[in-house]
C-alpha positions as CSV (number, residue, x, y, z in Angstrom):
1,M,0.1,0.0,-0.1
2,S,2.7,2.5,0.8
3,R,4.3,1.9,-2.6
4,K,1.0,2.8,-4.3
5,L,0.7,5.9,-2.1
6,L,4.1,7.0,-3.2
7,V,3.2,6.5,-6.8
8,W,0.0,8.4,-6.1
9,L,2.0,11.3,-4.4
10,H,4.2,11.3,-7.6
11,V,1.4,11.5,-10.0
12,I,-0.6,14.2,-8.0
13,T,2.4,16.5,-7.6
14,S,3.6,16.0,-11.2
15,T,0.2,17.0,-12.6
16,G,-0.1,19.7,-10.0
17,W,3.3,21.1,-11.1
18,M,2.1,21.0,-14.7
19,F,-1.2,22.9,-14.2
20,M,0.4,25.4,-11.9
21,A,2.9,26.1,-14.6
22,L,0.0,26.6,-17.0
23,A,-1.8,28.8,-14.4
24,L,1.5,30.8,-14.0
25,F,1.6,31.3,-17.8
26,V,-2.0,32.6,-17.8
27,V,-1.4,35.0,-14.9
28,V,2.0,36.3,-16.3
29,N,0.4,36.8,-19.7
30,F,-2.4,38.8,-18.1
31,A,0.0,40.7,-15.9
32,L,2.2,41.8,-19.0
33,S,-1.0,42.9,-20.9
34,A,-3.0,44.6,-18.3
35,P,-2.4,48.3,-17.4
36,G,-2.4,47.9,-13.8
37,R,-0.5,44.7,-13.3
38,G,0.9,44.9,-10.0
39,S,-1.7,42.6,-8.2
40,A,-1.4,40.1,-11.1
41,F,2.3,39.7,-10.5
42,D,1.5,39.3,-6.8
43,A,-0.8,36.4,-7.7
44,A,2.0,34.9,-9.9
45,L,4.5,35.1,-7.0
46,L,1.9,33.5,-4.8
47,I,1.4,30.7,-7.2
48,D,5.1,30.2,-7.6
49,V,6.2,30.2,-4.0
50,E,3.3,28.7,-2.2
51,V,2.2,26.0,-4.5
52,L,4.4,25.4,-7.5
53,Q,7.7,25.1,-5.7
54,F,6.4,22.4,-3.2
55,M,4.7,20.5,-6.1
56,A,8.0,20.6,-8.2
57,T,10.3,19.5,-5.4
58,T,7.9,16.8,-4.1
59,S,7.4,15.5,-7.6
60,A,11.2,15.3,-8.1
61,F,11.8,13.7,-4.9
62,S,9.0,11.1,-5.2
63,G,10.2,10.3,-8.7
64,L,13.7,9.7,-7.6
65,M,12.9,7.7,-4.7
66,L,10.4,5.5,-6.8
67,S,13.4,4.7,-9.1
68,G,15.7,4.0,-6.3
69,L,13.3,1.8,-4.2
70,T,12.0,-0.3,-7.1
71,V,13.4,-2.6,-9.8
72,W,13.3,0.5,-12.3
73,G,16.6,1.6,-10.7
74,Y,18.4,4.9,-11.6
75,F,20.2,4.1,-14.7
76,R,18.7,0.9,-16.2
77,H,16.3,2.5,-18.6
78,W,16.6,5.4,-21.0
79,W,13.1,6.8,-20.2
80,V,14.0,7.2,-16.5
81,L,17.1,8.9,-17.4
82,A,15.3,11.2,-19.7
83,K,12.8,12.0,-16.9
84,F,15.8,12.9,-14.6
85,V,17.3,15.1,-17.2
86,I,14.0,17.0,-17.9
87,T,13.2,17.2,-14.1
88,F,16.5,18.8,-13.1
89,T,16.5,21.1,-16.1
90,Q,13.1,22.3,-15.0
91,L,14.1,22.8,-11.4
92,Y,17.1,24.8,-12.6
93,V,15.2,27.0,-15.0
94,G,12.4,27.6,-12.4
95,I,14.7,28.4,-9.5
96,F,17.3,30.5,-11.3
97,V,15.5,31.9,-14.4
98,L,11.8,32.0,-14.1
99,S,11.4,32.9,-10.3
100,P,13.7,35.8,-10.3
101,N,11.8,37.3,-13.2
102,L,8.3,37.3,-11.8
103,H,8.0,41.0,-11.2
104,P,7.0,44.1,-13.4
105,D,10.7,44.7,-14.6
106,G,11.3,41.1,-15.4
107,S,12.0,39.8,-18.9
108,P,8.4,39.1,-20.5
109,L,10.1,36.6,-22.9
110,L,11.4,34.5,-20.0
111,M,8.3,34.7,-18.0
112,R,6.0,33.6,-21.0
113,V,8.4,31.1,-22.6
114,G,9.7,29.8,-19.1
115,S,6.3,28.8,-17.8
116,L,4.9,27.5,-21.0
117,L,8.0,25.3,-21.6
118,M,7.9,24.0,-18.1
119,A,4.2,22.8,-18.6
120,S,5.1,21.3,-22.0
121,A,8.1,19.5,-20.4
122,L,5.9,18.0,-17.7
123,A,3.4,16.8,-20.4
124,C,6.3,15.0,-22.0
125,Q,7.3,13.4,-18.7
126,V,3.7,12.1,-18.3
127,W,4.1,10.5,-21.7
128,L,7.4,8.9,-20.8
129,S,5.9,7.5,-17.6
130,V,3.0,5.9,-19.6
131,A,4.8,4.8,-22.8
132,K,8.2,3.8,-21.2
133,P,9.9,4.0,-24.6
134,F,13.4,3.0,-25.6
135,K,15.4,0.0,-24.4
136,R,17.6,-0.5,-21.5
137,T,20.7,1.4,-21.2
138,P,24.1,-0.4,-22.1
139,W,25.2,-0.4,-18.6
140,A,22.1,-1.9,-17.0
141,A,23.0,-5.0,-15.0
142,P,21.2,-8.2,-16.0
143,T,20.0,-8.8,-12.6
144,K,17.2,-6.5,-11.4
145,P,17.7,-4.6,-8.1
146,K,15.4,-5.7,-5.2
147,T,12.4,-3.7,-4.4
148,A,12.7,-1.9,-1.0
149,P,10.4,-3.0,2.1
150,P,7.3,-1.2,2.6
151,W,8.7,0.9,5.5
152,G,11.0,2.5,2.8
153,F,8.1,3.9,0.8
154,A,6.3,4.9,4.0
155,L,9.2,6.9,5.0
156,C,9.4,8.7,1.7
157,L,5.8,9.6,2.1
158,A,6.5,11.4,5.3
159,V,9.5,13.4,4.1
160,P,7.9,16.0,2.0
161,A,5.3,16.6,4.8
162,F,8.0,17.1,7.2
163,D,9.7,19.5,4.9
164,Y,6.6,21.6,4.5
165,A,5.6,21.6,8.2
166,F,9.3,22.4,9.2
167,G,9.7,25.1,6.7
168,Q,6.4,26.8,7.6
169,L,7.3,26.7,11.3
170,L,10.7,28.3,10.8
171,L,10.7,30.2,7.6
172,G,7.1,30.6,6.7
173,T,7.4,28.6,3.4
174,G,8.3,24.9,2.8
175,V,12.0,24.0,2.3
176,P,12.9,20.7,0.7
177,A,15.8,20.2,3.1
178,A,15.1,16.6,4.3
179,S,14.0,15.7,0.6
180,L,17.4,16.7,-0.7
181,L,19.3,15.0,2.1
182,V,17.3,11.7,1.5
183,A,17.7,12.0,-2.3
184,V,21.4,12.5,-2.1
185,V,22.2,10.0,0.7
186,Y,20.1,7.0,-0.4
187,P,21.7,6.3,-3.6
188,V,25.1,6.5,-2.0
189,V,24.0,3.9,0.7
190,R,22.2,1.7,-1.9
191,A,25.3,1.6,-4.1
192,A,27.5,0.7,-1.0
193,R,25.2,-2.0,0.0
194,T,25.0,-3.4,-3.4
195,K,28.7,-3.5,-3.7
196,A,29.0,-5.2,-0.3
197,R,26.8,-8.0,-1.7
198,G,29.2,-8.5,-4.6
199,T,27.0,-7.4,-7.4
200,V,26.7,-4.1,-9.0
201,R,23.1,-3.1,-9.9
202,V,22.1,0.4,-11.0
C-alpha cells in the first residue's frame, strides 16, 4: 500500500506542477497585458512560492525515490534517465531563471516562454511514464535490483510533509531540506550495500 501511495503522490504532484505552470503562464500573460499589473504579479509570485515550488520539489523527490526503491533503478532505462534530465533542467530553470523574473521589470520573454516550456516538459514526462519508450541502457546489469521493504516507501511519504511543516514553522514557507538529504544520501547507501553484496546493480 505504501508503494502505491508514493506513486499516487508522484502523479498528483507532477500533474499539479504542470497545471500550476499553466496557471502561472496565464497569470503572467495577463500581468504583461493589463495596465495595472501589480496585483497580477503578486498572484504569480503566490502561485510560484506557495504552490508550484512545493509541487515541483515533491514531484522530483518522489520520482527519484520510486526509481531507487523499485526494480526500475536509476540508470537501467533510457526513459527514466530522460525524466531525470528533464526534471533537473526544469528545477534549474524555475529556480534561477523564471522565479527571479516574476516582477514588473522582469523579462516578458523569459516569463512567458519559461512557464509554457515548463508545462510542456511536464506533459512530455507524463508520456514517458506511460509509454516507457526505448530499451535498457548499455550499462544496465542483467539482474534487477530488489524492491525496498514497505517501510522505505512509507518513510518517503513522510519526508515532503516534514519539509513543508518544518519550513512553515521556521521560515514561513516549505523548504525541501530533508527531501534533498534523503535523495542524495540514499543512492550512495544503496550503491555501497549493493557493492558489499558483490553485485553491481544500478
